[in-house]
C-alpha positions as CSV (number, residue, x, y, z in Angstrom):
1,X,-90.8,-123.5,85.3
2,X,-89.0,-122.8,88.6
3,X,-87.5,-125.4,90.8
4,X,-89.7,-127.0,93.4
5,X,-89.2,-125.5,96.8
6,X,-87.9,-128.0,99.4
7,X,-90.1,-128.4,102.4
8,X,-89.1,-129.5,105.9
9,X,-91.2,-131.1,108.6
10,X,-91.6,-129.2,112.0
11,X,-89.6,-132.0,113.7
12,X,-86.8,-131.6,111.2
13,X,-86.6,-127.9,111.9
14,X,-86.5,-128.4,115.7
15,X,-83.8,-131.1,115.4
16,X,-81.7,-128.9,113.0
17,X,-82.0,-126.0,115.5
18,X,-81.0,-128.2,118.4
19,X,-78.0,-129.5,116.5
20,X,-76.7,-126.0,116.1
21,X,-77.5,-125.0,119.7
22,X,-76.2,-128.1,121.5
23,X,-73.1,-128.5,119.4
24,X,-71.9,-125.0,120.0
25,X,-71.0,-124.6,116.4
26,X,-71.9,-121.6,114.3
27,X,-75.1,-121.5,112.2
28,X,-72.9,-121.2,109.1
29,X,-71.1,-124.4,110.0
30,X,-74.2,-126.4,110.7
31,X,-76.0,-125.1,107.6
32,X,-73.2,-126.3,105.4
33,X,-73.2,-129.7,107.1
34,X,-76.9,-130.4,106.7
35,X,-77.4,-128.5,103.4
36,X,-79.9,-125.9,104.6
37,X,-79.7,-122.2,103.9
38,X,-77.9,-120.2,106.6
39,X,-80.8,-117.6,106.9
40,X,-83.4,-120.4,107.1
41,X,-81.5,-122.3,109.8
42,X,-81.0,-119.0,111.7
43,X,-84.8,-118.5,111.8
44,X,-85.2,-122.1,113.1
45,X,-82.6,-121.5,115.8
46,X,-84.2,-118.2,116.9
47,X,-87.6,-120.0,117.1
48,X,-86.2,-122.9,119.1
49,X,-84.4,-120.5,121.5
50,X,-87.6,-118.6,122.1
51,X,-89.4,-121.9,122.8
52,X,-86.6,-122.9,125.2
53,X,-87.1,-119.6,127.1
54,X,-90.8,-120.6,127.6
55,X,-90.4,-124.3,128.4
56,X,-93.2,-126.9,128.5
57,X,-94.4,-128.4,131.8
58,X,-91.9,-130.6,133.6
59,X,-91.7,-134.3,132.6
60,X,-90.7,-137.2,134.8
61,X,-87.4,-139.0,134.5
62,X,-88.8,-141.8,132.2
63,X,-90.2,-139.2,129.8
64,X,-86.9,-137.3,129.9
65,X,-85.0,-140.4,129.0
66,X,-87.3,-141.2,126.1
67,X,-87.1,-137.6,124.9
68,X,-83.4,-137.7,125.0
69,X,-83.3,-141.0,123.1
70,X,-85.5,-139.5,120.4
71,X,-83.6,-136.3,120.2
72,X,-80.3,-138.2,119.6
73,X,-82.0,-140.4,117.0
74,X,-83.5,-137.4,115.2
75,X,-80.2,-135.4,115.3
76,X,-78.6,-138.3,113.5
77,X,-81.3,-138.3,110.9
78,X,-80.7,-134.5,110.4
79,X,-77.1,-135.2,109.5
80,X,-78.2,-137.8,107.0
81,X,-76.0,-140.5,108.5
82,X,-78.3,-142.8,110.5
83,X,-79.3,-145.0,107.6
84,X,-75.7,-145.6,106.6
85,X,-74.2,-146.1,110.1
86,X,-73.5,-149.6,111.3
87,X,-73.7,-150.3,115.1
88,X,-70.2,-150.1,116.6
89,X,-68.6,-149.8,120.1
90,X,-68.0,-146.1,119.3
91,X,-71.8,-145.4,119.4
92,X,-72.4,-147.2,122.6
93,X,-73.5,-145.2,125.7
94,X,-71.6,-145.3,128.9
95,X,-68.5,-147.2,130.2
96,X,-68.1,-150.7,128.7
97,X,-66.8,-153.2,131.2
98,X,-65.9,-155.5,128.4
99,X,-64.1,-152.9,126.3
100,X,-60.8,-154.7,126.8
101,X,-60.0,-158.4,126.3
102,X,-60.4,-158.8,130.0
103,X,-63.3,-157.4,132.0
104,X,-62.8,-154.2,134.0
105,X,-65.7,-153.9,136.5
106,X,-67.2,-150.6,137.6
107,X,-66.3,-149.4,141.2
108,X,-68.9,-150.1,143.9
109,X,-69.3,-147.9,147.0
110,X,-68.4,-149.7,150.1
111,X,-71.1,-150.3,152.7
112,X,-69.8,-147.3,154.8
113,X,-70.6,-144.8,152.0
114,X,-73.2,-146.7,150.0
115,X,-76.0,-144.5,151.2
116,X,-74.2,-141.4,149.8
117,X,-74.8,-142.5,146.2
118,X,-77.2,-140.3,144.3
119,X,-79.8,-142.6,142.9
120,X,-81.5,-141.6,139.6
121,X,-84.5,-143.6,138.4
122,X,-83.6,-146.5,140.7
123,X,-79.8,-146.6,139.8
124,X,-76.7,-144.9,141.1
125,X,-75.2,-145.1,137.6
126,X,-75.2,-142.1,135.2
127,X,-74.1,-143.0,131.6
128,X,-72.6,-140.6,129.1
129,X,-70.8,-141.1,125.7
130,X,-67.8,-143.4,126.5
131,X,-68.0,-142.8,130.3
132,X,-70.1,-143.4,133.4
133,X,-70.1,-142.2,137.0
134,X,-71.8,-142.2,140.4
135,X,-72.5,-138.9,142.2
136,X,-72.1,-138.3,145.9
137,X,-75.3,-136.9,147.5
138,X,-73.5,-135.1,150.3
139,X,-70.6,-133.6,148.3
140,X,-72.3,-133.1,144.9
141,X,-69.2,-134.3,143.0
142,X,-68.6,-137.7,141.4
143,X,-67.4,-140.4,143.7
144,X,-65.9,-142.0,140.7
145,X,-65.8,-141.7,136.9
146,X,-65.0,-144.6,134.5
147,X,-64.1,-144.1,130.9
148,X,-62.9,-146.1,127.9
149,X,-60.2,-144.8,125.5
150,X,-59.7,-146.2,122.0
151,X,-56.2,-144.9,121.0
152,X,-56.7,-146.1,117.4
153,X,-59.8,-143.9,116.9
154,X,-59.0,-140.6,118.8
155,X,-60.1,-137.4,117.2
156,X,-58.8,-133.9,117.9
157,X,-61.9,-131.7,118.5
158,X,-62.0,-128.1,119.5
159,X,-63.4,-127.0,122.8
160,X,-64.5,-123.7,121.4
161,X,-68.2,-123.1,121.9
162,X,-68.5,-125.7,124.6
163,X,-70.2,-124.6,127.8
164,X,-70.0,-126.2,131.2
165,X,-73.5,-127.1,132.1
166,X,-75.5,-129.2,134.6
167,X,-76.9,-132.6,133.8
168,X,-80.6,-132.1,133.3
169,X,-81.3,-135.7,134.4
170,X,-80.5,-134.9,138.1
171,X,-81.6,-131.9,140.2
172,X,-79.5,-128.8,139.9
173,X,-78.9,-128.7,143.6
174,X,-77.4,-132.2,143.4
175,X,-74.4,-131.0,141.4
176,X,-71.9,-128.1,142.0
177,X,-72.3,-125.5,139.3
178,X,-70.9,-122.2,138.1
179,X,-71.5,-120.3,141.4
180,X,-68.4,-122.0,142.9
181,X,-66.0,-120.8,140.2
182,X,-66.7,-117.1,139.8
183,X,-64.2,-114.5,141.0
184,X,-61.5,-116.8,142.3
185,X,-58.6,-119.1,141.4
186,X,-60.7,-122.2,141.0
187,X,-60.8,-123.9,137.6
188,X,-63.4,-126.3,136.3
189,X,-61.3,-129.4,136.0
190,X,-62.3,-132.5,133.9
191,X,-62.2,-135.8,135.8
192,X,-62.4,-137.9,132.6
193,X,-60.0,-136.1,130.2
194,X,-61.8,-134.5,127.3
195,X,-59.0,-135.7,125.0
196,X,-59.5,-139.3,126.1
197,X,-63.2,-139.3,125.2
198,X,-63.3,-137.9,121.7
199,X,-62.9,-141.1,119.7
200,X,-65.0,-143.1,117.4
201,X,-67.2,-141.9,114.5
202,X,-67.7,-138.1,114.2
203,X,-71.1,-138.1,115.9
204,X,-69.9,-140.2,118.9
205,X,-66.8,-138.1,119.3
206,X,-68.8,-134.9,119.2
207,X,-71.3,-136.2,121.7
208,X,-68.4,-137.3,124.0
209,X,-66.8,-133.9,123.7
210,X,-70.1,-132.2,124.7
211,X,-70.8,-134.7,127.5
212,X,-67.4,-134.1,129.1
213,X,-68.5,-130.6,130.0
214,X,-71.3,-131.7,132.3
215,X,-70.7,-130.5,135.9
216,X,-71.0,-134.2,137.0
217,X,-67.6,-134.7,135.3
218,X,-66.0,-131.6,136.8
219,X,-64.2,-131.0,140.0
220,X,-62.7,-127.7,141.3
221,X,-58.9,-127.3,140.9
222,X,-56.8,-124.4,141.9
223,X,-54.3,-123.0,139.4
224,X,-51.3,-124.4,141.3
225,X,-53.0,-127.8,141.1
226,X,-53.5,-127.4,137.4
227,X,-49.8,-126.6,136.9
228,X,-49.0,-130.0,138.6
229,X,-51.8,-131.9,136.8
230,X,-51.5,-130.6,133.3
231,X,-47.8,-130.0,132.9
232,X,-46.5,-132.7,135.2
233,X,-46.7,-136.4,135.3
234,X,-50.4,-136.5,136.2
235,X,-51.6,-135.0,132.9
236,X,-49.4,-137.4,130.9
237,X,-50.3,-140.8,132.4
238,X,-52.7,-141.9,129.7
239,X,-50.3,-140.8,127.0
240,X,-47.4,-142.5,128.7
241,X,-48.9,-145.9,128.7
242,X,-49.2,-145.8,124.9
243,X,-45.6,-144.6,124.6
244,X,-44.1,-147.2,126.9
245,X,-46.3,-150.3,126.6
246,X,-47.4,-152.5,123.7
247,X,-51.1,-151.9,124.6
248,X,-53.3,-154.6,123.0
249,X,-55.7,-153.0,120.4
250,X,-54.6,-149.6,121.7
251,X,-57.4,-149.7,124.2
252,X,-57.3,-148.7,127.8
253,X,-60.0,-148.3,130.5
254,X,-59.5,-145.6,133.2
255,X,-61.1,-145.0,136.5
256,X,-60.7,-141.9,138.5
257,X,-62.1,-139.1,140.7
258,X,-61.6,-137.0,143.8
259,X,-60.8,-138.4,147.2
260,X,-63.6,-137.1,149.3
261,X,-62.3,-136.6,152.9
262,X,-64.6,-135.7,155.7
263,X,-62.2,-132.8,156.7
264,X,-61.9,-131.2,153.3
265,X,-62.2,-127.4,153.8
266,X,-65.4,-125.7,152.8
267,X,-65.5,-122.7,150.4
268,X,-68.8,-121.0,149.5
269,X,-70.6,-123.9,151.2
270,X,-68.7,-126.6,149.2
271,X,-66.0,-128.8,150.7
272,X,-63.2,-128.8,148.1
273,X,-61.4,-132.1,147.4
274,X,-57.6,-131.8,147.5
275,X,-56.6,-135.3,146.3
276,X,-57.4,-137.1,143.1
277,X,-56.9,-140.7,142.1
278,X,-56.6,-142.6,138.8
279,X,-56.3,-146.3,137.7
280,X,-55.3,-147.2,134.2
281,X,-56.2,-150.7,133.0
282,X,-54.9,-152.3,129.8
283,X,-54.0,-155.6,128.3
284,X,-50.4,-156.5,127.4
285,X,-49.5,-159.8,125.8
286,X,-52.9,-161.1,126.8
287,X,-52.6,-160.2,130.4
288,X,-54.8,-157.6,132.2
289,X,-52.7,-155.0,134.0
290,X,-53.8,-152.1,136.3
291,X,-51.7,-149.2,137.5
292,X,-52.9,-146.9,140.3
293,X,-51.9,-143.2,140.9
294,X,-52.6,-140.5,143.5
295,X,-52.2,-136.8,143.1
296,X,-51.8,-135.2,146.5
297,X,-49.9,-132.7,148.6
298,X,-48.8,-135.6,150.9
299,X,-49.4,-139.3,151.4
300,X,-50.2,-138.6,155.1
301,X,-53.4,-136.5,154.7
302,X,-53.3,-135.3,158.3
303,X,-49.9,-133.8,157.9
304,X,-50.5,-131.8,154.7
305,X,-49.8,-128.1,154.7
306,X,-51.5,-125.7,152.3
307,X,-48.1,-124.6,150.9
308,X,-47.1,-128.1,150.0
309,X,-46.7,-128.8,146.3
310,X,-49.0,-131.3,144.6
311,X,-47.2,-134.4,143.5
312,X,-48.2,-137.6,141.6
313,X,-47.5,-140.9,143.2
314,X,-47.8,-144.5,141.9
315,X,-49.6,-146.5,144.6
316,X,-51.3,-149.8,144.9
317,X,-54.9,-150.5,143.8
318,X,-55.6,-151.8,147.3
319,X,-54.4,-148.5,148.9
320,X,-56.6,-146.5,146.7
321,X,-59.6,-148.7,147.6
322,X,-58.9,-147.9,151.2
323,X,-58.4,-144.2,150.7
324,X,-61.5,-143.7,148.5
325,X,-63.9,-146.2,150.2
326,X,-64.5,-147.9,146.9
327,X,-64.7,-151.6,146.1
328,X,-62.5,-151.8,143.0
329,X,-62.8,-155.6,142.6
330,X,-60.3,-158.5,142.6
331,X,-59.7,-158.2,138.9
332,X,-57.9,-154.9,139.3
333,X,-56.2,-155.6,142.6
334,X,-54.7,-158.8,141.2
335,X,-53.6,-157.0,138.0
336,X,-51.5,-154.5,140.0
337,X,-47.7,-154.4,139.6
338,X,-46.2,-157.0,142.0
339,X,-43.1,-154.8,142.7
340,X,-45.3,-152.1,144.3
341,X,-46.7,-154.4,147.0
342,X,-43.6,-154.2,149.2
343,X,-43.1,-150.4,148.9
344,X,-44.4,-148.8,152.1
345,X,-43.5,-145.2,151.3
346,X,-43.7,-144.4,147.5
347,X,-41.7,-141.6,146.1
348,X,-43.2,-138.8,144.0
349,X,-43.1,-139.4,140.2
350,X,-40.6,-136.9,138.7
351,X,-41.2,-138.1,135.1
352,X,-43.5,-140.5,133.2
353,X,-40.4,-142.8,132.8
354,X,-40.5,-143.4,136.5
355,X,-43.9,-145.3,136.2
356,X,-43.7,-149.0,136.7
357,X,-45.9,-150.2,133.8
């Protein structure tokens, strides 16, 4: 008598197909993971792609949120892990203000720019895996991004198969997409570093890896900017704090984003930011500390020339609040390095060792 043929519910087939489509992995890889034949999974994927090409009627934001919650839950069931997984910080959604032993509050737009926040379902906050952000309505970039990093649980995940994509929760015309980046020197630069976000259990790390490619976490960067940011001090700030400081629990919280100046030059109808900021918060010996940085062509924005080199500076938290129009809270301003308060003209950072941690 032959073996009983295994049957799958329609919902299981959809969830398995979505797992292959959304993760960017090959059908062979996903089929091995969930124990389904490669050809069978291939048929499910083809059917789901055909359904996606003929989408159902639009749903409102509440329905989208509920569908997303159910999709994530069902994807976990497909991998066979949901019943065994215990709740942990790694599976939480969004930036956790209490991730460190001391609270790190989210930035708040000052009254002068508060009306520029993109409000979604009654809130200016958009949550992703391990990070949150607020979008600018006028500029269509993030005003700020906040992310948590657990250095004890980082995972190296490939970016192969990952696609930059719009966040479906907000209108497509509320975020800058691919049209800006074609046929020029502009790169799609992550605000929250992808490598900072891929931590926790495998599913959470994979979700964060995927979420990091939403255009809401992306800002245009020219190749000369990238040379400064990736190979210079700027791209090594988060790594440096772990190398030079006894960080409690190996956890840090980071805030960052573009500085959106009114006179940023337009290109293809989009005003391009030319300055970026970052704050690294951590606990050392029980004390909250915050260190602020600015990547710019010059501290005096009005005197900058296009040919000037991008340089990273260590600045005060208060100066960043003024420059960005954000209320960064007293917790971070009082946690700043006291030696920086008397420096009126910071010098460029030539090496991570120059940072006052």
